[in-house]
Every structure is written in structure tokens, then in C-alpha cells.
C-alpha positions, 0 to 999 in steps of 0.5 A: 521699251527700255526689250531688251526693253527698249526700255528701261528700268521701270523699277518701282521701289514703291510698288509693293507699298502702293499695292499693299492694301490689295495683296491679300485677296480672294479667289477660289482656284483649282486645288493642286494645279501644277503642285500648287494649292490653288490658294495663292497667286505669285505675280511679278510686274514692274509698272509704276503705281501711277502709270496707266498699267499700274492703276489698271492692274491694281483694279484688276487685283480688286476684281480678282479679290471679289471673284476669288475669295480666299486666294492670296495674291503675292505681288513682288516688286521687280525692276525691268532690268532685274527681270530681263537679266535673271529670267532664265535663271529664275524660271529654271528654279523652284522660285518661278512666279505664277504670272509675270510681266515680261518683255516681248520679242525674239531676244526675250519672250522668244528666247524663253519659249525656245528654252521651254521655260514658258507655258504654251497659252494657245489652248487658253487663247482659244478657250477664252478668246483673248486673240479676238480684240488684238490687231495683227500688229499687236498679235505679232509679239504674242506668238513664237515658232520653235526657233523663238522667232515672233509672228507665228507658232504658239501663243506664249504671251498675252498683251492687254495693252499696246504701246508706241513711241512719240515726241512728248513736248513741253508746251510751256517751254515752246511758248516761253521761247516763241518756237512753233510746235513742228508738224514736219521734219524740217520744222522739227529740226528747225525747232531743235536749232532754235532751242539750241540757239537760245541756250536750251538743249532740246532733246532729253536722252539717256545713253546708259539705257534706252532711249538713245538707241531708239533715236537712232532707230527712229531716224533709220525708220524714217528712211525705211519701209515694211520690208526693211523692218521684216528683214531686220526683226523677223529674218525675212531677208538679210539686213544691210547695216550700211544701207541708206536707212541705217547710215542716215540714222547713225550719222544724223544722231551723231550730228545732233550730238555734235550740234548740241541737240543731245547732250554729251553728258547724257552718255551715262544717263539712264531712262529714269534720269531722262524722264525725270528731267523732262518732268522737271522742265529741263528739256522741251522734247523727249522722244520715248514711249507711251509707257511714260504717259500716265506718269507725265499726266500725274507729275508734270506741272508744265503744260505738255502734249505729244505729236508723232515723230515727223516725217515717218510712217513707221515708229517703234511700237507693238503690243505691250509687254506680255503676261507670261505663265512660267512652265514651272508655275504652280497655280496656272489656272489662277494666272489664266483667270487674272489675265482674263480680268485684265482683258475685260472692258472695265479694266481696259477703260481704266487703262485708256483713261489713265494714259494707256493704249488699251486693246479692248476698251469701249471707245466711248468710255475714254473721256480724257482728251490727252488719252483720246489723242494718244489712242487716235495716233496709235490707231493711225500707226496700227491701221497703216502697218506702221508699228516697227517693233524695237531695235533690240529685239532681233537677237539675244543680248542686242540691247546691251550692244545697242546701249554700249555702242550708242554711248560711243556715238554720244561721247565721240569714241566711235564714228557712225561706220564703226558703230554700224559695223559693231551692230552688224557683228553682234546681229550676225552672231545671234541671228538664226543661221541658214 
């Protein structure tokens, strides 16, 4: 998440074409809902057609077609970065969609809820039981208080999947270079050294978007606990950006760059560049999120697998991006109906079998071995209170700060202390006072 997305720009220029056959679909909605005609649903999302979410939501559109004859679904292609940068402006205009996929966290959904731009979904959650399959860790990013802080208050978004980060690894390259797949952090660093010794840069990364700053955060998490996360993400205490965890994260990442484990040239790379390079077999490892899983499954020619980041009980993760209904949506009942469909077993099972982490699937219906392992590892983190959200979530604009400052760590123009000073300054400026 590329969250702020932790994540990227999962911009998919082909999304409209991939869904074209599904755009005119049915539904008998309310007439005149919020000034709408009940005959169209404007939907924005930014998932790749071959991602688990893209596949599952295409199926959801088909099911919506069967249950809502006569309704046109207008899917508009958007990129993650595009929505993130323009959401407030668009939702303040007359062009708001009826339903939108949006990033979760204080800096995104929390900010829009505080600005009064999102519909309070609490009545629909109660009516339709959307909360029932969601674990406490997944629920956290759905609810926001009056200050836009996640974890309590009203429901402003519904996740129909979850997500977390892990190490993707290229089995073919590990075999070729006779390197053991690590299970401990010492073995992990030994593998980094071994690949570099064979002239192979071990870690795919990208500094112009995520995941570079996610490497830093994960390293910090390996020295942190839940109270550390709560202080940083939910203001339940005052974070110290020069404590042992943050210092370890910044200095270790800078050291990895110095040793050649992360390429200095990655400073200007984007998340898509890193993912595509991993797919092409240029790097043996890539630390990133489950949102890549379906794409790797469909595009990678080399054998590959995953393992949890070694030596850490915490990792980046949460409920997935949220379905949010803008305050100015014209056909809200249709939006609620579509959300409802994405929470049904059939869609959830499809999501799980294509590399997603479903929130309400039938476990016996997940038959793909890789998908079973993905869901099992997520369940271990969730049951162990190990989901630590994403580093860019706490304050608005923090994603851009993390990107620019981590680029400086990569290119050597800032030392770890200066890097942490910059994070503290931006965090303190955006965090709630008092």
C-alpha cells in the first residue's frame, strides 16, 4: 500500500477495456436517491484486471447485473496516485462517483471523513451485517472519530479483503545460485550477502514511491511492539523518532544500500518498476504486499514463493482498501448493494483463489496451494495482533515526506539522523495537538 498508499500507483490503463463487457449491467435501484435516477452506478477503482481484486470485482459486476436489470455501471479508470491527490477536490464537486475504492488510514479516509466528504455507513453496517466477518485488526481502518483518527467512531469504509507485506522470492534464482531460502533474520542477511557476492542485487525496491520506505518501517517494526505502533499510528502516546526501533530501521536500510543490497539507482524507480523487474527475474527478492500476489501468479515465468519477513512478529498490514460512498453520491442504495455483493461467499472465494486475502471466504473453497499459504500467514499475523498498518498513515501528506526523505537515504544525501529528524518534523506538524 502504495497510503498514502503504502502503495503505489497501481494505475491500470487497461482496466476500462478489461471490464468493457461488464459496463452495461443491470439493477433495479431506488429512483431519485440523492438526486440520482437509480439507473446508474458510477464506480471508481484502481485494481489491475489480473489482480485478485480485479477478477473478483468483475465477477461482482456480473452478479450485480443479474440482480439489478436495467442499471448501467460506469467504471472509470483511475490510478491510485491520481485518486489520492485529487480526492478532496473531486468529492467537493458535482463529479463524485457513487462508490470509490480509497486508501485507508488517518491521512486518507480519515481526512475525508473529517472534512465531511464521506457518507457515514454505520446504519448500513448494522442493517447488512458487514462488520460480522471482520476481525478487530481489519475493522480498525474502517472506523474514524470526529478528528479523523482510525479505530473508533463511525464506519466510513468497508474492506472486502485484507492485505499484508511479505518477502516474495524467486525460487529459480535461489536454486541457480545455491542459496538457502531464509527462515531467520541472520539467514536473511546471509542470503543478501551471498547474492551480492555473486554479482546479483538481492532486493527489488523503488524510491520514487513505495516500497523503499516500507523496508525502513519493517526493519523498525522488527525492534518494536504493539504499544510502539499504537503511539505512532493512533496517537496513544508520543513516538520517539530517535528510539532504538526507528534508528535501527534507518541505519540498517542505509547500510543495505551501502553494501549494494538495494541499488542506488532505485532512488528514482516507481513501484511498478520494482514489481516488473521482479517478474522479469532481475531480483531474487522483493518485500512488498499481497496486492502483487495475483499478478505474480499470472505473469511470472520463474518459480516463486513467499515467506514472512524473518525475525519480526509485526508487519505492515491491515484491512484492504475501502469501499467508500462519497457524501455527494447520487445513487447510494446501488452503492450499498454492490458492496453487499462483494462480501458474499462466492466473490470472497474467488478473491481467495486468485491470490487475495478474503475476509469472509469459506476456507474449504480455497484450493490453490499458494493462496492457502498466503491466507495462513495472514491469519497468523492477525491472530497474533501483528498487523502494524503502514508508515504513511498517521498524518496527511506524510507519504510524500517518506518518499522524498527515503530517496535521500538511498542516494546518500542524508544520514539516518537527518532522515529521522525530517520525519519527526513532518509528523509533529500534522499530528493532532494536545
